[in-house]
C-alpha beads as a LAMMPS data file, in Angstrom:
LAMMPS data file: protein, C-alpha beads

428 atoms
427 bonds

1 atom types
1 bond types

-500.0 500.0 xlo xhi
-500.0 500.0 ylo yhi
-500.0 500.0 zlo zhi

Masses

1 110.0

Atoms # bond

1 1 1 -20.508 24.290 3.164
2 1 1 -17.011 25.797 2.847
3 1 1 -16.675 28.813 0.611
4 1 1 -14.350 29.043 -2.405
5 1 1 -10.665 28.652 -1.706
6 1 1 -8.726 31.903 -1.468
7 1 1 -5.054 32.691 -2.085
8 1 1 -2.804 32.704 0.990
9 1 1 0.956 33.055 1.532
10 1 1 1.183 29.279 1.363
11 1 1 -0.719 29.065 -1.926
12 1 1 1.634 31.627 -3.428
13 1 1 4.574 29.378 -2.540
14 1 1 2.711 26.290 -3.764
15 1 1 2.153 27.884 -7.160
16 1 1 5.874 28.617 -7.489
17 1 1 6.829 24.985 -6.905
18 1 1 4.139 23.272 -9.009
19 1 1 4.309 21.981 -12.547
20 1 1 1.397 21.108 -14.800
21 1 1 1.044 17.623 -16.236
22 1 1 -0.719 17.929 -19.566
23 1 1 -1.584 14.279 -20.110
24 1 1 -3.537 11.667 -18.163
25 1 1 -3.510 8.762 -20.621
26 1 1 -0.787 6.229 -19.670
27 1 1 -0.011 5.792 -23.370
28 1 1 0.508 9.526 -24.048
29 1 1 3.981 10.998 -24.678
30 1 1 6.010 11.445 -21.494
31 1 1 7.629 14.839 -22.085
32 1 1 5.463 16.663 -19.538
33 1 1 6.859 14.356 -16.848
34 1 1 10.502 15.295 -17.419
35 1 1 10.507 17.777 -14.459
36 1 1 9.836 14.744 -12.273
37 1 1 13.405 13.635 -12.947
38 1 1 14.815 16.547 -10.933
39 1 1 12.192 16.141 -8.204
40 1 1 13.073 12.497 -7.498
41 1 1 16.831 12.992 -7.846
42 1 1 18.653 9.856 -6.731
43 1 1 15.845 8.520 -4.532
44 1 1 15.916 4.737 -4.404
45 1 1 12.207 4.317 -3.558
46 1 1 9.578 6.582 -5.121
47 1 1 6.179 6.035 -3.513
48 1 1 3.020 6.955 -5.431
49 1 1 -0.132 7.249 -3.342
50 1 1 -3.867 7.831 -3.687
51 1 1 -6.433 9.193 -1.237
52 1 1 -8.871 6.419 -2.172
53 1 1 -8.713 3.113 -3.964
54 1 1 -10.936 2.525 -7.013
55 1 1 -10.408 5.937 -8.703
56 1 1 -9.847 5.951 -12.475
57 1 1 -7.712 9.091 -12.618
58 1 1 -5.446 7.942 -9.796
59 1 1 -4.881 4.574 -11.475
60 1 1 -4.089 6.247 -14.802
61 1 1 -1.658 8.725 -13.234
62 1 1 0.179 6.057 -11.255
63 1 1 0.499 3.849 -14.331
64 1 1 1.782 6.811 -16.337
65 1 1 4.357 7.690 -13.682
66 1 1 5.361 4.021 -13.487
67 1 1 5.979 4.044 -17.229
68 1 1 8.138 7.179 -16.947
69 1 1 10.158 5.865 -14.010
70 1 1 10.778 2.520 -15.728
71 1 1 11.399 3.688 -19.288
72 1 1 13.327 6.887 -18.592
73 1 1 14.773 6.569 -15.098
74 1 1 15.735 2.901 -14.914
75 1 1 13.460 1.694 -12.097
76 1 1 13.268 -2.108 -12.094
77 1 1 10.984 -3.111 -9.223
78 1 1 7.280 -2.371 -8.802
79 1 1 6.185 -2.881 -5.185
80 1 1 2.483 -2.819 -4.449
81 1 1 0.080 -2.719 -1.517
82 1 1 -0.691 -6.360 -2.239
83 1 1 -0.100 -9.625 -0.408
84 1 1 3.572 -10.635 -0.123
85 1 1 2.669 -14.298 -0.584
86 1 1 0.100 -13.758 -3.341
87 1 1 2.533 -11.627 -5.359
88 1 1 5.098 -14.403 -5.833
89 1 1 3.301 -16.007 -8.815
90 1 1 2.492 -12.542 -10.186
91 1 1 6.199 -11.739 -10.349
92 1 1 6.771 -14.904 -12.355
93 1 1 3.863 -13.992 -14.645
94 1 1 5.253 -10.474 -15.185
95 1 1 8.555 -12.054 -16.262
96 1 1 6.838 -14.158 -18.910
97 1 1 5.630 -17.354 -17.219
98 1 1 2.185 -18.671 -18.091
99 1 1 -0.280 -17.443 -20.685
100 1 1 -1.720 -13.962 -21.015
101 1 1 -5.080 -15.268 -19.805
102 1 1 -3.672 -16.905 -16.687
103 1 1 -3.423 -13.563 -14.876
104 1 1 -7.163 -13.611 -14.197
105 1 1 -6.768 -16.804 -12.211
106 1 1 -3.967 -15.329 -10.119
107 1 1 -6.068 -12.255 -9.287
108 1 1 -9.299 -14.112 -8.573
109 1 1 -10.560 -13.494 -5.055
110 1 1 -8.320 -10.475 -4.394
111 1 1 -9.427 -6.872 -3.924
112 1 1 -9.201 -5.100 -7.332
113 1 1 -7.010 -2.173 -6.259
114 1 1 -5.388 -1.573 -9.637
115 1 1 -2.765 -4.308 -9.925
116 1 1 -3.816 -5.742 -13.286
117 1 1 -2.949 -2.854 -15.651
118 1 1 0.573 -2.255 -14.252
119 1 1 1.267 -5.992 -14.357
120 1 1 0.260 -6.225 -18.005
121 1 1 2.408 -3.192 -18.758
122 1 1 5.561 -4.588 -17.209
123 1 1 4.999 -7.999 -18.830
124 1 1 4.880 -6.273 -22.240
125 1 1 7.936 -4.204 -21.327
126 1 1 9.869 -7.258 -20.139
127 1 1 9.568 -8.995 -23.524
128 1 1 12.333 -6.790 -24.893
129 1 1 13.852 -5.161 -21.812
130 1 1 17.548 -5.503 -21.098
131 1 1 16.747 -5.156 -17.378
132 1 1 13.388 -6.805 -16.611
133 1 1 11.047 -5.196 -14.100
134 1 1 10.115 -7.352 -11.108
135 1 1 6.854 -7.254 -9.156
136 1 1 6.717 -7.460 -5.363
137 1 1 3.837 -7.586 -2.902
138 1 1 4.391 -6.138 0.552
139 1 1 1.232 -6.792 2.517
140 1 1 0.004 -9.350 5.011
141 1 1 -1.933 -12.184 3.342
142 1 1 -5.365 -11.448 1.858
143 1 1 -5.300 -7.832 3.091
144 1 1 -5.422 -9.259 6.601
145 1 1 -8.285 -11.604 5.770
146 1 1 -6.702 -15.062 5.743
147 1 1 -3.539 -16.804 6.912
148 1 1 -3.709 -19.511 4.241
149 1 1 -1.659 -17.753 1.500
150 1 1 1.229 -17.445 3.964
151 1 1 0.834 -20.495 6.205
152 1 1 0.250 -23.140 3.516
153 1 1 3.725 -22.675 1.932
154 1 1 5.270 -22.454 5.413
155 1 1 3.796 -25.852 6.216
156 1 1 5.207 -27.241 2.953
157 1 1 8.613 -25.898 3.969
158 1 1 8.346 -27.403 7.445
159 1 1 7.634 -30.834 5.959
160 1 1 11.126 -30.693 4.487
161 1 1 13.082 -29.111 7.331
162 1 1 11.194 -29.833 10.578
163 1 1 8.320 -32.297 10.104
164 1 1 7.708 -32.620 13.852
165 1 1 6.247 -29.090 13.883
166 1 1 3.808 -29.678 11.024
167 1 1 0.867 -30.822 13.211
168 1 1 0.956 -27.590 15.224
169 1 1 1.139 -25.463 12.079
170 1 1 -1.722 -27.396 10.492
171 1 1 -3.812 -26.909 13.623
172 1 1 -3.213 -23.162 13.424
173 1 1 -4.245 -23.124 9.775
174 1 1 -7.446 -25.088 10.442
175 1 1 -8.362 -22.618 13.163
176 1 1 -7.556 -19.623 10.962
177 1 1 -9.614 -21.014 8.083
178 1 1 -12.715 -20.947 10.311
179 1 1 -12.875 -17.138 10.213
180 1 1 -11.026 -16.356 6.974
181 1 1 -12.373 -13.819 4.503
182 1 1 -11.349 -11.583 1.639
183 1 1 -9.939 -8.883 3.926
184 1 1 -9.581 -7.907 7.574
185 1 1 -13.012 -6.287 7.371
186 1 1 -14.471 -9.804 7.132
187 1 1 -11.955 -11.746 9.209
188 1 1 -11.664 -9.441 12.239
189 1 1 -15.328 -9.591 13.313
190 1 1 -15.401 -13.338 12.574
191 1 1 -12.221 -13.800 14.640
192 1 1 -13.974 -11.994 17.508
193 1 1 -16.595 -14.760 17.575
194 1 1 -14.000 -17.396 18.427
195 1 1 -13.613 -18.263 22.061
196 1 1 -10.853 -16.491 23.940
197 1 1 -9.074 -19.830 24.295
198 1 1 -9.144 -20.355 20.511
199 1 1 -7.892 -16.834 19.824
200 1 1 -5.041 -17.248 22.279
201 1 1 -4.179 -20.727 20.979
202 1 1 -3.747 -19.380 17.468
203 1 1 -1.533 -16.517 18.621
204 1 1 0.565 -18.719 20.897
205 1 1 1.057 -21.395 18.228
206 1 1 2.185 -18.870 15.634
207 1 1 4.540 -17.215 18.123
208 1 1 6.128 -20.558 19.029
209 1 1 6.585 -21.437 15.364
210 1 1 8.204 -18.076 14.682
211 1 1 10.583 -18.355 17.622
212 1 1 11.508 -21.889 16.590
213 1 1 12.194 -20.703 13.034
214 1 1 14.570 -18.079 14.351
215 1 1 16.207 -20.266 16.961
216 1 1 16.879 -23.119 14.511
217 1 1 17.952 -20.893 11.633
218 1 1 21.268 -22.692 10.991
219 1 1 19.566 -26.078 10.898
220 1 1 16.639 -24.911 8.738
221 1 1 18.964 -23.106 6.298
222 1 1 21.160 -26.195 6.036
223 1 1 18.222 -28.492 5.351
224 1 1 16.204 -26.249 3.025
225 1 1 18.698 -23.736 1.658
226 1 1 19.153 -20.105 2.620
227 1 1 16.676 -18.641 0.067
228 1 1 13.998 -21.114 1.124
229 1 1 14.541 -20.292 4.784
230 1 1 14.419 -16.528 4.195
231 1 1 11.205 -16.782 2.201
232 1 1 9.454 -19.114 4.639
233 1 1 10.439 -16.903 7.573
234 1 1 9.007 -13.823 5.855
235 1 1 5.778 -15.681 5.121
236 1 1 5.482 -16.813 8.735
237 1 1 6.126 -13.263 9.910
238 1 1 3.261 -12.200 7.648
239 1 1 0.949 -14.710 9.312
240 1 1 1.956 -13.420 12.757
241 1 1 1.402 -9.794 11.778
242 1 1 -1.968 -10.687 10.281
243 1 1 -2.956 -12.523 13.456
244 1 1 -2.098 -9.428 15.466
245 1 1 -4.219 -7.474 13.001
246 1 1 -7.284 -9.637 13.670
247 1 1 -7.146 -8.668 17.319
248 1 1 -6.327 -5.010 16.655
249 1 1 -9.060 -4.567 14.043
250 1 1 -11.684 -6.351 16.139
251 1 1 -10.902 -4.072 19.067
252 1 1 -10.912 -1.028 16.782
253 1 1 -14.346 -1.956 15.420
254 1 1 -15.529 -2.357 19.034
255 1 1 -14.211 1.087 19.988
256 1 1 -11.492 -0.419 22.170
257 1 1 -7.824 -1.280 21.780
258 1 1 -4.475 0.303 22.448
259 1 1 -3.287 3.488 20.714
260 1 1 -1.292 2.679 17.595
261 1 1 -2.205 -1.009 17.693
262 1 1 -2.902 -1.192 13.959
263 1 1 0.740 -0.372 13.193
264 1 1 1.685 -4.047 12.779
265 1 1 0.386 -4.153 9.209
266 1 1 2.406 -1.092 8.155
267 1 1 5.454 -2.460 9.913
268 1 1 5.149 -5.577 7.771
269 1 1 4.636 -3.510 4.602
270 1 1 7.829 -1.577 5.273
271 1 1 9.769 -4.677 6.285
272 1 1 8.708 -6.467 3.112
273 1 1 9.992 -3.656 0.929
274 1 1 13.331 -3.678 2.738
275 1 1 13.396 -7.478 2.428
276 1 1 13.072 -7.209 -1.346
277 1 1 15.646 -4.424 -1.552
278 1 1 18.179 -6.512 0.367
279 1 1 17.768 -9.325 -2.161
280 1 1 17.812 -7.167 -5.292
281 1 1 20.751 -6.223 -7.476
282 1 1 22.839 -3.263 -6.328
283 1 1 21.346 0.015 -7.528
284 1 1 17.796 -1.342 -7.810
285 1 1 15.243 1.462 -7.724
286 1 1 11.654 0.866 -6.646
287 1 1 8.269 2.290 -7.615
288 1 1 5.993 1.802 -4.611
289 1 1 2.201 2.021 -5.034
290 1 1 -0.054 2.230 -1.972
291 1 1 -2.707 4.350 -0.288
292 1 1 -1.619 7.808 0.896
293 1 1 -2.170 6.776 4.514
294 1 1 0.458 4.037 4.166
295 1 1 2.972 6.319 2.436
296 1 1 2.991 9.372 4.670
297 1 1 6.017 9.855 6.899
298 1 1 4.348 11.076 10.101
299 1 1 2.150 9.092 12.515
300 1 1 -1.583 8.835 11.822
301 1 1 -4.038 10.073 14.438
302 1 1 -7.797 10.449 14.548
303 1 1 -9.392 12.828 17.043
304 1 1 -5.994 13.290 18.675
305 1 1 -5.518 9.571 19.342
306 1 1 -2.620 7.703 17.742
307 1 1 -3.954 5.193 15.242
308 1 1 -0.765 3.888 13.687
309 1 1 2.790 4.377 12.522
310 1 1 2.596 4.211 8.714
311 1 1 4.902 2.350 6.382
312 1 1 6.258 5.675 5.126
313 1 1 7.572 6.622 8.551
314 1 1 9.361 3.262 8.844
315 1 1 10.887 3.667 5.388
316 1 1 11.998 7.233 6.047
317 1 1 13.723 6.036 9.225
318 1 1 15.422 3.207 7.316
319 1 1 16.230 4.944 4.019
320 1 1 16.339 8.660 4.786
321 1 1 16.245 10.756 1.618
322 1 1 16.321 7.591 -0.492
323 1 1 12.585 7.406 0.231
324 1 1 10.350 9.921 -1.607
325 1 1 6.621 10.036 -0.802
326 1 1 4.273 11.516 -3.418
327 1 1 0.660 11.872 -2.255
328 1 1 -2.203 11.894 -4.742
329 1 1 -5.484 13.730 -4.254
330 1 1 -8.309 15.499 -6.103
331 1 1 -10.198 18.766 -5.776
332 1 1 -13.599 17.778 -7.187
333 1 1 -15.496 14.782 -8.534
334 1 1 -16.421 11.609 -6.680
335 1 1 -14.637 9.365 -4.230
336 1 1 -15.058 5.693 -3.348
337 1 1 -16.405 5.407 0.164
338 1 1 -16.314 1.875 1.565
339 1 1 -19.209 1.225 3.961
340 1 1 -18.691 -1.927 6.020
341 1 1 -20.785 -4.937 5.060
342 1 1 -19.615 -8.217 6.537
343 1 1 -21.763 -10.167 4.073
344 1 1 -19.821 -8.743 1.095
345 1 1 -16.820 -10.761 -0.150
346 1 1 -14.303 -8.215 1.133
347 1 1 -16.328 -6.882 4.059
348 1 1 -17.334 -3.631 2.385
349 1 1 -19.175 -2.217 -0.608
350 1 1 -18.039 0.683 -2.780
351 1 1 -20.221 3.787 -2.874
352 1 1 -19.501 6.688 -5.248
353 1 1 -19.747 9.831 -3.103
354 1 1 -19.721 13.360 -4.517
355 1 1 -16.915 15.507 -3.131
356 1 1 -17.905 18.772 -1.482
357 1 1 -15.788 21.875 -1.967
358 1 1 -12.425 21.428 -0.227
359 1 1 -12.352 22.348 3.445
360 1 1 -10.319 25.392 4.457
361 1 1 -6.941 24.222 5.687
362 1 1 -6.852 21.223 3.339
363 1 1 -4.171 20.646 0.732
364 1 1 -6.977 20.462 -1.844
365 1 1 -8.115 23.966 -0.857
366 1 1 -4.502 25.118 -1.176
367 1 1 -4.277 23.835 -4.746
368 1 1 -7.601 25.479 -5.600
369 1 1 -6.526 28.746 -3.969
370 1 1 -3.302 28.677 -5.967
371 1 1 -5.275 28.447 -9.199
372 1 1 -4.305 24.784 -9.598
373 1 1 -7.753 23.294 -8.991
374 1 1 -8.294 22.124 -12.551
375 1 1 -6.072 19.946 -14.675
376 1 1 -3.285 17.980 -12.986
377 1 1 -0.384 19.519 -11.070
378 1 1 2.640 18.141 -9.238
379 1 1 4.151 20.235 -6.450
380 1 1 7.431 19.684 -4.642
381 1 1 6.570 20.308 -0.976
382 1 1 10.073 20.111 0.444
383 1 1 11.033 23.745 -0.350
384 1 1 7.816 24.885 1.385
385 1 1 8.678 23.440 4.793
386 1 1 8.955 26.193 7.364
387 1 1 8.418 28.987 4.816
388 1 1 4.731 29.788 5.419
389 1 1 2.660 30.220 8.563
390 1 1 -0.449 28.555 7.169
391 1 1 0.493 25.152 5.689
392 1 1 -2.370 22.688 5.149
393 1 1 -3.254 20.520 8.115
394 1 1 -5.497 17.925 6.394
395 1 1 -5.862 15.854 3.236
396 1 1 -8.819 14.005 1.771
397 1 1 -9.271 10.426 2.938
398 1 1 -12.028 9.060 0.715
399 1 1 -15.056 11.195 1.646
400 1 1 -13.583 12.662 4.825
401 1 1 -10.268 14.216 5.885
402 1 1 -7.203 12.972 7.666
403 1 1 -5.779 15.715 9.860
404 1 1 -2.016 15.618 9.378
405 1 1 0.788 18.133 8.696
406 1 1 0.726 17.604 4.935
407 1 1 4.011 19.347 4.102
408 1 1 5.846 17.208 6.659
409 1 1 3.971 14.024 5.764
410 1 1 4.698 14.070 2.002
411 1 1 7.639 15.162 -0.111
412 1 1 5.454 16.054 -3.090
413 1 1 1.766 16.199 -3.912
414 1 1 0.034 15.295 -7.156
415 1 1 -3.405 16.888 -7.436
416 1 1 -5.925 16.293 -10.175
417 1 1 -8.919 18.515 -10.765
418 1 1 -11.465 15.697 -10.733
419 1 1 -11.815 12.056 -9.738
420 1 1 -14.126 9.309 -10.989
421 1 1 -15.020 6.078 -9.210
422 1 1 -14.373 2.964 -11.280
423 1 1 -17.659 1.514 -12.473
424 1 1 -19.048 -1.871 -11.582
425 1 1 -17.525 -2.133 -8.102
426 1 1 -20.620 -1.630 -5.943
427 1 1 -20.910 -5.208 -4.705
428 1 1 -17.358 -6.253 -5.683

Bonds

1 1 1 2
2 1 2 3
3 1 3 4
4 1 4 5
5 1 5 6
6 1 6 7
7 1 7 8
8 1 8 9
9 1 9 10
10 1 10 11
11 1 11 12
12 1 12 13
13 1 13 14
14 1 14 15
15 1 15 16
16 1 16 17
17 1 17 18
18 1 18 19
19 1 19 20
20 1 20 21
21 1 21 22
22 1 22 23
23 1 23 24
24 1 24 25
25 1 25 26
26 1 26 27
27 1 27 28
28 1 28 29
29 1 29 30
30 1 30 31
31 1 31 32
32 1 32 33
33 1 33 34
34 1 34 35
35 1 35 36
36 1 36 37
37 1 37 38
38 1 38 39
39 1 39 40
40 1 40 41
41 1 41 42
42 1 42 43
43 1 43 44
44 1 44 45
45 1 45 46
46 1 46 47
47 1 47 48
48 1 48 49
49 1 49 50
50 1 50 51
51 1 51 52
52 1 52 53
53 1 53 54
54 1 54 55
55 1 55 56
56 1 56 57
57 1 57 58
58 1 58 59
59 1 59 60
60 1 60 61
61 1 61 62
62 1 62 63
63 1 63 64
64 1 64 65
65 1 65 66
66 1 66 67
67 1 67 68
68 1 68 69
69 1 69 70
70 1 70 71
71 1 71 72
72 1 72 73
73 1 73 74
74 1 74 75
75 1 75 76
76 1 76 77
77 1 77 78
78 1 78 79
79 1 79 80
80 1 80 81
81 1 81 82
82 1 82 83
83 1 83 84
84 1 84 85
85 1 85 86
86 1 86 87
87 1 87 88
88 1 88 89
89 1 89 90
90 1 90 91
91 1 91 92
92 1 92 93
93 1 93 94
94 1 94 95
95 1 95 96
96 1 96 97
97 1 97 98
98 1 98 99
99 1 99 100
100 1 100 101
101 1 101 102
102 1 102 103
103 1 103 104
104 1 104 105
105 1 105 106
106 1 106 107
107 1 107 108
108 1 108 109
109 1 109 110
110 1 110 111
111 1 111 112
112 1 112 113
113 1 113 114
114 1 114 115
115 1 115 116
116 1 116 117
117 1 117 118
118 1 118 119
119 1 119 120
120 1 120 121
121 1 121 122
122 1 122 123
123 1 123 124
124 1 124 125
125 1 125 126
126 1 126 127
127 1 127 128
128 1 128 129
129 1 129 130
130 1 130 131
131 1 131 132
132 1 132 133
133 1 133 134
134 1 134 135
135 1 135 136
136 1 136 137
137 1 137 138
138 1 138 139
139 1 139 140
140 1 140 141
141 1 141 142
142 1 142 143
143 1 143 144
144 1 144 145
145 1 145 146
146 1 146 147
147 1 147 148
148 1 148 149
149 1 149 150
150 1 150 151
151 1 151 152
152 1 152 153
153 1 153 154
154 1 154 155
155 1 155 156
156 1 156 157
157 1 157 158
158 1 158 159
159 1 159 160
160 1 160 161
161 1 161 162
162 1 162 163
163 1 163 164
164 1 164 165
165 1 165 166
166 1 166 167
167 1 167 168
168 1 168 169
169 1 169 170
170 1 170 171
171 1 171 172
172 1 172 173
173 1 173 174
174 1 174 175
175 1 175 176
176 1 176 177
177 1 177 178
178 1 178 179
179 1 179 180
180 1 180 181
181 1 181 182
182 1 182 183
183 1 183 184
184 1 184 185
185 1 185 186
186 1 186 187
187 1 187 188
188 1 188 189
189 1 189 190
190 1 190 191
191 1 191 192
192 1 192 193
193 1 193 194
194 1 194 195
195 1 195 196
196 1 196 197
197 1 197 198
198 1 198 199
199 1 199 200
200 1 200 201
201 1 201 202
202 1 202 203
203 1 203 204
204 1 204 205
205 1 205 206
206 1 206 207
207 1 207 208
208 1 208 209
209 1 209 210
210 1 210 211
211 1 211 212
212 1 212 213
213 1 213 214
214 1 214 215
215 1 215 216
216 1 216 217
217 1 217 218
218 1 218 219
219 1 219 220
220 1 220 221
221 1 221 222
222 1 222 223
223 1 223 224
224 1 224 225
225 1 225 226
226 1 226 227
227 1 227 228
228 1 228 229
229 1 229 230
230 1 230 231
231 1 231 232
232 1 232 233
233 1 233 234
234 1 234 235
235 1 235 236
236 1 236 237
237 1 237 238
238 1 238 239
239 1 239 240
240 1 240 241
241 1 241 242
242 1 242 243
243 1 243 244
244 1 244 245
245 1 245 246
246 1 246 247
247 1 247 248
248 1 248 249
249 1 249 250
250 1 250 251
251 1 251 252
252 1 252 253
253 1 253 254
254 1 254 255
255 1 255 256
256 1 256 257
257 1 257 258
258 1 258 259
259 1 259 260
260 1 260 261
261 1 261 262
262 1 262 263
263 1 263 264
264 1 264 265
265 1 265 266
266 1 266 267
267 1 267 268
268 1 268 269
269 1 269 270
270 1 270 271
271 1 271 272
272 1 272 273
273 1 273 274
274 1 274 275
275 1 275 276
276 1 276 277
277 1 277 278
278 1 278 279
279 1 279 280
280 1 280 281
281 1 281 282
282 1 282 283
283 1 283 284
284 1 284 285
285 1 285 286
286 1 286 287
287 1 287 288
288 1 288 289
289 1 289 290
290 1 290 291
291 1 291 292
292 1 292 293
293 1 293 294
294 1 294 295
295 1 295 296
296 1 296 297
297 1 297 298
298 1 298 299
299 1 299 300
300 1 300 301
301 1 301 302
302 1 302 303
303 1 303 304
304 1 304 305
305 1 305 306
306 1 306 307
307 1 307 308
308 1 308 309
309 1 309 310
310 1 310 311
311 1 311 312
312 1 312 313
313 1 313 314
314 1 314 315
315 1 315 316
316 1 316 317
317 1 317 318
318 1 318 319
319 1 319 320
320 1 320 321
321 1 321 322
322 1 322 323
323 1 323 324
324 1 324 325
325 1 325 326
326 1 326 327
327 1 327 328
328 1 328 329
329 1 329 330
330 1 330 331
331 1 331 332
332 1 332 333
333 1 333 334
334 1 334 335
335 1 335 336
336 1 336 337
337 1 337 338
338 1 338 339
339 1 339 340
340 1 340 341
341 1 341 342
342 1 342 343
343 1 343 344
344 1 344 345
345 1 345 346
346 1 346 347
347 1 347 348
348 1 348 349
349 1 349 350
350 1 350 351
351 1 351 352
352 1 352 353
353 1 353 354
354 1 354 355
355 1 355 356
356 1 356 357
357 1 357 358
358 1 358 359
359 1 359 360
360 1 360 361
361 1 361 362
362 1 362 363
363 1 363 364
364 1 364 365
365 1 365 366
366 1 366 367
367 1 367 368
368 1 368 369
369 1 369 370
370 1 370 371
371 1 371 372
372 1 372 373
373 1 373 374
374 1 374 375
375 1 375 376
376 1 376 377
377 1 377 378
378 1 378 379
379 1 379 380
380 1 380 381
381 1 381 382
382 1 382 383
383 1 383 384
384 1 384 385
385 1 385 386
386 1 386 387
387 1 387 388
388 1 388 389
389 1 389 390
390 1 390 391
391 1 391 392
392 1 392 393
393 1 393 394
394 1 394 395
395 1 395 396
396 1 396 397
397 1 397 398
398 1 398 399
399 1 399 400
400 1 400 401
401 1 401 402
402 1 402 403
403 1 403 404
404 1 404 405
405 1 405 406
406 1 406 407
407 1 407 408
408 1 408 409
409 1 409 410
410 1 410 411
411 1 411 412
412 1 412 413
413 1 413 414
414 1 414 415
415 1 415 416
416 1 416 417
417 1 417 418
418 1 418 419
419 1 419 420
420 1 420 421
421 1 421 422
422 1 422 423
423 1 423 424
424 1 424 425
425 1 425 426
426 1 426 427
427 1 427 428
């Protein structure tokens, strides 16, 4: 087991550029967050991460930072690691449509990754806000588990603008429904049990539909309106990216596949955020909530093999310094490991796993070595780049570590002394 973290030249620098956050409760006064205003500057997209889903402290901190960024800094769009298609009714709900109780129906059958509390917060805020906060999902449908949330509205659109293509789209949906599940962890192995001909038919049909959408853009936009065309195209692109994900995930589970082949999902996440930005009012600023591994700005590799290009890298390329990535991690406590179980609704169970002492070389060990291992601290990492010979080369990823140049991968790091797995999630 690793020994206690020790001070290093890097930890000395880290201590100089860290501030303490004295509150964890989202409802607490916000004064301790005021230094965040200088850290984010004029950034248009502020991304808030987490090293694991299903952690109480991470959810509370992200909701608290969301409140600060909305109430004091004028952010008006919350973008979430959540299905692009499934988020459309949630945006309407956040702006006052439907009853308070109807949210449960919208969220039924989706992975509970912390969407409910922020949605309820912005709905309350929007009752009196001069500038309402919108909600946007960025992800492929059903976390890569089903094409139906994206394809069903595409088919409805095609009935209006190009009815001759509806039979092909309906055939693709029937085929996709045969292996659909709550996430890619269910759908990918079920997809692998289709025949090769069926797999290829689905991919080819979706590709032909997408190319036809693009080729007939003037006609489709004339018949169905520009907003309807843009939305249907984005939904169809989501179905195509998800279909690619079935193949990539199945090959990954089998120990095969091309390097970086899982990048299609992150490409869609990034593209969806840019899609929403392009259609938002000038000056719109975005709070983006997703897993650390989606937010980081350098490629992700395991055992020296490229796994994927994350959303954060795509957004940094597109937005430059207008994109700010804040990672979130913990020194001690428990994390939510997710052992695969195809019989579970989402293809995994949640297991609370005690965290060992931070490994040497980890950003968690750096915080502990700097005397910042208890309480909650936010450190600006940008001034540390190139100033120390021993920067951290790994960050917690649930119960393990992702080896990555942390100071290059994130602009800031939020570290809490302990983490607690949300109760009642074992079987989801």
